[in-house]
N, C-alpha and C positions, 0 to 999 in steps of 0.2 A: 628714164636716163639712158643717156649713152656713153659708155666708157671704152677709153682705147688704153689697152694694156701692151706696154712694149716690153716684151721678154716673157718667153714661154716656159719658165724654170719653176722652181718652187713657189717663191711670190707672187710670181703673175699668175700661175694655175690655181693656187689657192685662193686668190682674190677672184678670179674669174667664176670660180666653183660655187663661192658664197655669193656674190652679186648675181649672177645667172640663176642661181636658185631663188633669188628673191625677186626675180622679175625684171633685171635691168638688162638692156642691150649691150652686150660685151664682145668686142673683137679684139683678140689677141694676136701680136705680130711677133715673131720670132725669127732671128735673123739665120738659125741654123736651116739646113735644108730637111730636116725630119728630126722626130724624136731623138734625143742623145742617148748613145748604149754606154758610155765610158764615164767612169767617174769612182769616187771612193766609198767606203763604209763610213756611215755617221750613226752615233748614240743619239736617238731621238728621244726628247724628255722637256721637262720643263714647261713654260708656257704654250708652246707649239703643241705640245702631246694633249693640254687642257682645250686648245682650239680645235686639235683634230677630233677629238671627243665630242666636244659641242656641234661640230659639223657633220656628225655620225660618220667620220672615215677611219676611226680608230679599228676596228675589226680589220678592216682591209689593209692598212697598214702592219698592223700585227702579224697578218698571214704572210707579209713579205720578211719577216725578222728571221734573224740568224741567231742560233744558239752559239754564243762565245763565252768559255768558261773563265778566262782570265785574260788580261795584259801583260805578257811576259817578256822581259828583258832578257836577252841570249848574247852571250859572247861570241868571240870568233870562230868557236868549234861549235857553237849552237847550245851550250850549257847555260841553263836556265840560271841569272843571277839576282834576279828581283821580279816582283811581280804583284800585280793586284787583282783580287778575284772581282769579276763582274758582280757576283753576289753582294760583294761589300758596297759596290758603286750603286747597285739596283738599291739596296736598303736606304742609301745615302739621299734617293730620290723618290721613297716610297714605294719602290717597285713599279714607279709608272716610266717605263724606258722600254724602248724597243731598239736593237742595233740592224740596220739595213742598209743597202746600197742606193746611193743617191739617185739613180735611174729609176729604181723601183720605187720611191716615193715621188717621183715625177709622174710615172707611169698609173699610179694609184690616181694621183690628182686630175689627170688627164681622164682618166677612165670614169671618173665621176663628175665630168663637165656635164650641164644640162646641153640637151641636144642643139639648143639654138646659140651657143657661144661659138662663134666663128673664130678658129684658129688658122692662122695663116703663117705657114714656113716660109723660109728664103724671102722675108719681108725686113727691109730695114729702112728706119725713118732718116730722111735728110736735113727737113725743115719743120720747123715748128712755130705756128703762130697762134700766140696766146692773146686772147681776147677777154673782155670783161663778160659777155656773154656766151664763151666756149673756146672751144681750142681746135684747130685744124692742124694735120699734119702730112706731109708730103713724102711719099715713099720714092724707093730709090727707081721704080719701076715708072715715075711720073704721075702716078695717080695720088689722089687725096682723101682723106677722111675726116669728117667733122664730128665731133662728141660734147659733151659737157665736161670732160674730165679725161686728162690724159695721166696714165701713171707709168712712172720710170721703175719697171721692176726687172730690169736688164742687167743686173749684176755691178760687180765693182768697177768694170771698165764702162760704165752706162753711157750710151748715145745720149738720151734723154737729159742727163745730168749735163753733159758736156755741151748739150745745144742750148740749155734754157739756164743752166746756174753757173756754167763755166769751165774752164780746163781742168783735167782730170789731176794735174799736180797740186791745185789749191785744196784737194779734199782726200787725198790718200796719205796714210801716215805709216810708212815703210817700219816693219818691227824689227827688220834685220835678217830675214831668212826669205829664202826660195823653196817652195814645194813642188813635187809631181805626183804623179798617180797613173797607173796602167795596170793591164792584166796581161797573164800568158798562161799557156798549158803546160804542165809537168807535173807527173804523177807522184814522183820523189818528192818533191818540194811540198806537193799539196798534202802528201802524209805526215811531213815534219811537221806542219804548222795548223794543221787541221782543228777546229774547236778551239784554237787561241788566235789572238792577234799578237803576233812576235815581232818585238822591235829590237834591232840590234843596239848593245849597250855600248855606245861609242861616242865618244866627243865631237862635237862640232857638226857631224853629220850621223843621219841615222837611216835606215830603210825600215819599213814595217811591213808585213805580210800575213795574210789569212787566207783560208780556204772557201772558194765557191763552189758552187754545184758542180759536179763532175772533177775533171782534174784541173778547172781553173784555179789561179792564185793571183789574187789581188795585190799590188804593190805601192806602197805609199812612202815618197822620200822626204825629206827635210833636210836642210843645211844651213848654216849661219853664213850670211854675207851682207856686207854694208852697202852693196851695190844694188839698187832697185832695177837696173836695167835687166831684161830679159834677154838670153842667147839667142842667135840666128838658129841654132840647130838644137833643140831641146834633147834628144836624144844621144848626141855627141857629148852636151854639156854633162850629162846624168852619167855618161860612162867615164868621162874624167873625173869628176868629182867624187865620185863613189867606188873609185877602182880598187882602195885602199881596204875596203871591207872584207871579211872574210865570210864563211858560213854558206848560205846560200844566195848572198848577193850576186856572185860573179855568175850563177845561172841567170837571176834575175835580169843583170844588165845585158848579157849577152842576147836574151828575148826580147829587149824592148823595142818596141815598135816605134816607127818613125811619127812626126806630126802628121795627121792631126790626132792619131789615136792615143798619143801618151799627152795628159794633160801637164801644164807646166805654168807656173806663175808664182809673183812675188806673194809674199804674206804680209798683209796690211790690214789696215781699219780705214773705214771711210768715216771722216768726221765733216759733215755738213752741217754749217750753223742753223738754217732754217730748211725744213724738208720740203715746202711746199711754196710755189711761186704762181699768183694768179690761178688758173684753172690746171696748172700742173704739179704734180706730188710724186716724191721719191718713196720707194717703198723696198724692203731687205737690203741686199748688201749695195744696192745702189746709193741707200740713204745712211746705212750703219752697219757696214761689215764688221764683227768682232774680229775675225780671222780664226784660223783653225785652232790657234791657242786655247780658244774658249769652247769649241766645239758645239756651239749653240747656233749657228748660222741658219740652219734650216729651222730650228725651232722657233727663232726671232721671226723668220720670213713669215713662216704659218701665222703665226702670234698676230703679227703686223698686218696680216692680208685680214685676220678676222677682225681686229681692233677698227682698221680702216672702214670695213664693211659695216659693221654695226654703226661707227660714227656717222656715215651717209646715210643711215637707215634711220638714225634718230633726230638728226639736227634738219633746222629749217632752210640752211643754206650749206652750199658745198664749201664756202669759206669757212664757215662755223665749222663743220665736219673735219676739214683738214686740219684746223687748230686744235681740236679735240682729240685727234689721232694722234699728233706728235705730243700734246701734253699727257696723255695716257701712257705713249710708249717709252718715250725720250728718258725717263729717270731709269728705267729698266736696261735700257741700250747703255747708258753711261755706267750703270754698274758692273754690266757684263765685259766691256771693254776693259774698265779697269781690272777685273779678275783676270782677264787673258793677260795682259801687261806684266800684273803681278806674276802668273806662271812661267815667263817667258826663260825666267834663270835656271829652272829646272827641265823645261821641255826638250831641250839639247844642251847639255851642260858644256862649257867650253875646255875643261881638263879632266883629268883622272880623278881628282879630288872633287869636283861636282857630280861624277858617276857614283862615287861612294856616299856622298850626301844623300843623292835621291836613292839609292837602295835602303840607306837606313831610314828615310822617310816613308818609303813604302811598306818596309817592315812594321814601322810604328803603325800605319794607315790599315793594317790588318788586324789591329787589335780591337776587341769588342766595343772600348768605350770611344773609339775615334769617329763613329758614324757621322756626329755633327760638325766634326772638322774636316773631314773629307766632303763634306757637301758644300760646305762654306769656302774651301779652297779650289774645288772643281766647278761647283755650280753656282755659285754667288749666293747673294741674299734670297731667301725664298720669296715667291709673288703669287699673290690671287688676282693677277691682271684679269685672266678670263672672267672670272666669276664678278669682277666689279665693272666690267664693260658690259655683261649679259643684259643688265636691267633695260627695260624701256624700249625695247627696239619695234620699227614699224617697216612695212615693204619699202624696198627703194625703188621698185617699179613705176611708182606712180607719180611722177614728173616733177622733178626740180629742174630747172634750167641752171 
């Protein structure tokens, strides 16, 4: 079976690893000129954690993990006002969580690709010819590839989705925020935040800081806005939007690099009525971005890749596999997207009263009897998706067209 995967991020690499290990002929097309080095810290848990364990990747992923004591909300002088210990969160997910940088997760997936997987950087799809017997893609250099299946794992601004399913505005639901991430070197700031994920306790906009190896500090920023349009100059927009923040925010803003070193985007969910059309299927954020409000995008990307690979292994036709993949995964996605929308009210409160309510909620979350409430509010309903999907697989490399 020949599979073309557009997107060399978490979703695309996880699928390439699983399909390539099972004997499929896999080509990964990535528009970036090389592996990404920028990104943000994520908590990897839930069905993706289960899938990574089933794929034999969990030990390598855990080796990349960071020890984080707590999520701490700090005022303009750096004084801790509220927080949630990571031990409490870990208990809520049964201890099955690891905090790591997004580029590190991508690196683990890339390093565990079978040698036969063909990864092509600086490659963009410009045309898709979807037929009953296969699919042909034309690349920006004029060359063409033909396969049995095209997978759009190319993120929330998916090229494959735009070419096959329609324009982006039909599928993105703006949630009222913009977000950014970058990193810089500063020994004093690193010492102030090391071991914690520190967020400013501020209305309408917030910056978060956490220490990386050496004196590197990663920065996460999010602010409320009704406008989905992105600024022409991300660094200038950040410096204007967050100029009122105190503590270590001024140092971070002064050190903010220009694009493309700074990541900047709207906070949105992807809602596509059907994830496949003919021999084309969407995966990860291209199909079902849950947004950073849910904190499970990477988990759902890996879980979705695992489910899709398993369905391709066990079904007698590609069409049946794609239907089975969506049938298994969509209920979980709907639940996680709803959880994210519910959490929006306290993620960045609109006023000081909202900050006080969040502090009170975090204080209650630290009590022993609230573990189940934390799990429900932050994680969503528990799922045994991977266990249910694991039964009855067969090799995928033995030829279905």
